[in-house]
C-alpha positions, 0 to 999 in steps of 0.5 A: 500500500502507498505509504501515508494513504489510508483506506477506510470503509463506512456503512452509513444510511443513505437518504434515498427517497423510497429506498431502504439501503441495507449495505451502505449509502452516501447521504443522498449521493454525496458531493460532486466528483472530481477535483480531488487528485487521482481518479477512480474506476471500477474494473469489474464486474460490468454488471450483476446478474443472478437467479436465486431461489426464494429464501436462498442467499444472493451469491457473493460479489466482489467489486474490483476497483483501481486508483488511476493517476498520481496518488501522492496527493492522497498521502495521509488521507483516508479513502472511504469506499461506500456502496449504495445498495437500493435492492438490499441484495447484500449484508451491511458489512462488506469487507475490503481486500487490497491487491496493491497500493492502487487496487482493491476488492470490495467483497459483498456478502449476499443476503437471503432473498425472502421475497420473490420477484425481479430486482433491477436497477443499479448500485453505486460505488463512491470513493470519498475523502470524508465519511459524508462523501462531501468530496469524491474522487474523479470517476465517483460514483461508479454505477453497477447495473444489476438484475436479480430474479428471485424464483418463488418457492412453494406457494399456497394461495391460502394456508387455511381450508374451511370445512363446515359439516353436520354430525352424521354427514359422510367424509368430505374431500378437498383438493388444494393446489400449490405452486411448485418451485421451478425444477421440483424433483420431489413433492409430498404431503402428509397429515400431521393430525388424526382428523385428516387423511392425505389421499394423494399428492401429485405434480400437475405441470407447475402445480402440486395437487394435494387431495385431502379426506376429512372424515366425520368428527364429533360436533364442535370445532376441529383443527387439522394440519397437513405438511407439504414438502417440495425439493428442488434441483440445484440452480447455477451452482446453488444447492437445491432447497427444501420448501415446506408449507402447512395447510390448516384445516378448520373443520366445524361440525354442527350438531344433529341431535338425532345422530349418535354414531357415524360410521366412516365409510358408511359401508365397507366394500372389499373388492377381491379376485378369486384365488387371492389367498392373502387377507385384505384390511378394510378399516372403518371407524365409528365416531360417537356423540360425546358420552355415547359408548359402542360395544361390538356384538359380532358379525352377522352374515346375510347373503352369498352366491348359491355356489358358495353354499356349504363352503367353509369360508361362507360364514367366515370371510370377515375377520371382525377384530382385524377388519379384514376380508379372508376369501380362502380357508387354506392360505397355501392353496387357492383351491380352498377359496370362495367362488366368485360373486357378491357376499354381504354381512354386517357388524352388530354393535350395542350403542348406549346413550344416556343409559339407553341401549340400542343396536346399530349395524355397519354393512359389509360387502365382499365382491369376488371377481372370477 
């Protein structure tokens, strides 16, 4: 470094109307340039262009500049380098490194780009002999045009889904569409509470569709949540990102005093193929009015194809406690399986409300295709 010349840097708030300067500024642009000895120039970059994903950091940038001419007149003075950053692309703590007595680099640290959209304009770099930039070197300020595209992450038009039902109604199905980040490589959704079921999550062009089932619930207000995650590919040397959103489901259930229990689904239907020796789970739930109780009495078999008369499984194909269908007596050989056709049964329950007992049933149908 040239003896007697001091390099300095200061971060000061710029009085630029309508802009919030995060890195540094110069009191409305400072004084006029020229008339202060040698001139200054910005060697690189000529401009700044970047694509950044939402919530990712703006890539770091080094501004390289030089002093041109006889710098002896600056002996004993401090040179202040001030960067005006109207788009708040960089942190308010740049640091300077020196390549020689006349060359330096201003290293700008990128900020997190939280808001998607295009940021376009120009930064200005001032070389001043006082902190207020009342006196600038010739060539100051130096302009650096920039264009930064902040790509949106996972977007959700509304994070709350309102569902209004009446006790006794069947389950409700809703589909929520989210905007996917560019170059999404995986997309998934999972319910984080028991009162919602994610039926599917699928990519549909630039969108992601989440199909949600909301089963019956007791009278009152219920809040459920679904977590949605999208993972992106790398972008221009920046690592891929994982975006997360939560869908809140506000489920309000109006009371119907005539209803004491709701089965979901209202009927269990099991579709099987003849000769399939594996059991198949067919779960259903019973939602009770507060204070009511339900006791299982057992299964009652109702109808079967004539060809199944006398078969060992004709009155044993519904496994009550497992809530599964079993169409074959011998789990090793398909020769002991029920013939094709439609079979019906029902689960019988004792429902008790305010000390009064009654019987309710849940219908079950088994369809065996040839």
